N, C-alpha and C positions, 0 to 999 in steps of 0.2 A: 503493500499499500503504499508507504514512503517515496519508493521509487515511483510510483505513479505520479504523486503530486509532486516530486522535484523534477519531471518532466514535464508536466502542465506548466510548473512555473520557467522552465527554460523557454518552453515554446513561447509562452506570453510574452516572456523578457527579448526573445527572439521579434517577435511580430510588433511589438511597440516599437523597438530598435528601427525597424526595417521602415515604423511608417514615420519617425524623424527625419529619418537620411533621404527618403523621398519628399520630404515637405521642404526639403534645403537646410537642418538646423541637423545636429549631431547629437544623440541622445548618451548622458553619462548615467554612469550608474548612482549618483549623488541625488541624481532628478535634473539636472541642468541641462539646456539645448544650448548649442553653441550656433552663433550666429558670424558669418564674415558680413560687417558692414560695407565691404569694399572701403572704394579711394574714388578721389574725383579728379580720375586720370591718371594720377601718378604712381608711383610704386610704394607710396606708405600713408596712413593714416594713423593718429592718436588721438582717443577719447579721452575727455578729462572731466566729464560728469553725466551723471542719467537722474531723472526725477522720476516720480512716482507713475506714470506714464508710460514709463520704458524709452522714452526720447533721451539722444543722445550727441551731446555735442563735444568739438574739440575741435582738431586741423587735419588738415590731409593736402598733400601732392596736388599740385594739378598737372604737373609735369615740366613747369616752367615756376611755379610757386607754391607757397604754403597758405591753402585758404580756411578760414573758420567754417564749421559745418553744424549741420542738425540733421540727425537720423531718425526720421519719424514715419512711419506704416511700410516701411521695408526699403525708403528711398533716401538718396543722400543728398541733401539739399546746398548750393554753395553760398554764402554769404557773400564771399568778395570784399573786397579791402572799401577803406574810405577813401577811395580816390588812387592809392598808391597800390602796390604789390603783394603785399603780404597783411594776415589777418588768422588769429586763432581765439576758438569760443572757449572757456574757463567754467561757465557755470550755468545752467539752466534751474527754475524754479518751476513747481507745480502746474503754474499758469502760462507755462511755455515760453516765459521771456528769457532772455541768453544774454550775458553779458562776456565781454574779452577785449581785446587789443586790436589795432589795425594802423597801417600805415596810411598818413595822408595822400595828396597828390603829391608825386616828384617822390615819393619817399621821404617827405622833408621830416614828419615827427610820426611819433606811435602816439595815437589818443584811445582813451577806453571808449567802447561802445555797448550800446543797449541794442539787443533786436527784440522789436516787440510787433505785432499787429502786421508782420509782413515789411517791416521797415527798419533798418540800421541806422541808430542816431548816433552822433558824436557828442560824446558827455562833456567835452571840453566846452562844447558853444553854450551850457546851461551854465557853468559857473564863471563869474566876473573875475578874473585876475588870475585864475589857477590853470594847469593845465594837467588835465586827466588822462594820466598814461597808459593804465592799468585797471581793470576791472575786473576781482579774482572773484567775486562772490555775491549772489542774489538771493534772498530769504523769499517765502512766499507771501510777506507785505511788500515786495518792492524794493525793500532797501538795498543798496550796493554799497559795497567794500572795495576800495581798492589803496592804490596811493598814488599819488600826483606832484608837480610841481608848485607850489605855491608862490604868492608875488614876490619874495626875497630867494627864491631860486633854492631852496632846499624841498628834499622829498619828503613827504609827510604821508601819513594813513589818513583816509579819508571813509567817510559814510556818509550815503546821499540817502536820504530817506523824502520819500515822495509827500506831499503836501496837497491833501484832500479840500477842495471847495469847503468850506465849512457848512454843518448841515442848516445853520443858521441862513447863510445867503441863498441856500437854495430854497429856503422857506419864504424867506423876504419876495426872491424873485418869481416864486408861483404865486406867491400873495398878489403882485404886483398884476399876472396876466391873469389871474382869475377876478381881478377887479375890472381890469379894462372889457373882458369877454361880459360881465354882467352889465358894464357902463352901457356895451354898446346894444345889449338887448334890451336895457330899459330906454334908451332911446327911439328905438325901434316900435317899443308898444305905446 
């Protein structure tokens, strides 16, 4: 009886392993599936972070330069640089926002970036007097950490925290709009 159970387990393991290999992954005894993320056309790629949705960010060779990538739904997306030739993604949060660094036009400078809603934004453009050269992390609240060069020329760590529009402002604007609609209806009557 013990040999029959052992043989059934071996056959089941063989069938499950064959399924994963045919599906494009490789089954490991520990329950993992291996996936080759590929490249952006070059001969190497390096992942740096993964979020809870399984999206992966890093950088890959294009054959001529390294570019930041997002691997999601089985495809590697090239972010490109901020006008220069190089970029790398270092972190991703659960909303799919990505941070990293990229060269500007003519490879003149390295700036931190935020990739969100299909758009790469140069973070140095939102902070007066600082050059944000590196963004190394982003949390689920959208807070970004990295380092930059302050107005005195010193490298310092920074924390960027999104500033939402206060609820009171939304309430005030909503009240004004509501009053305008009510006034228009009153005038028509």
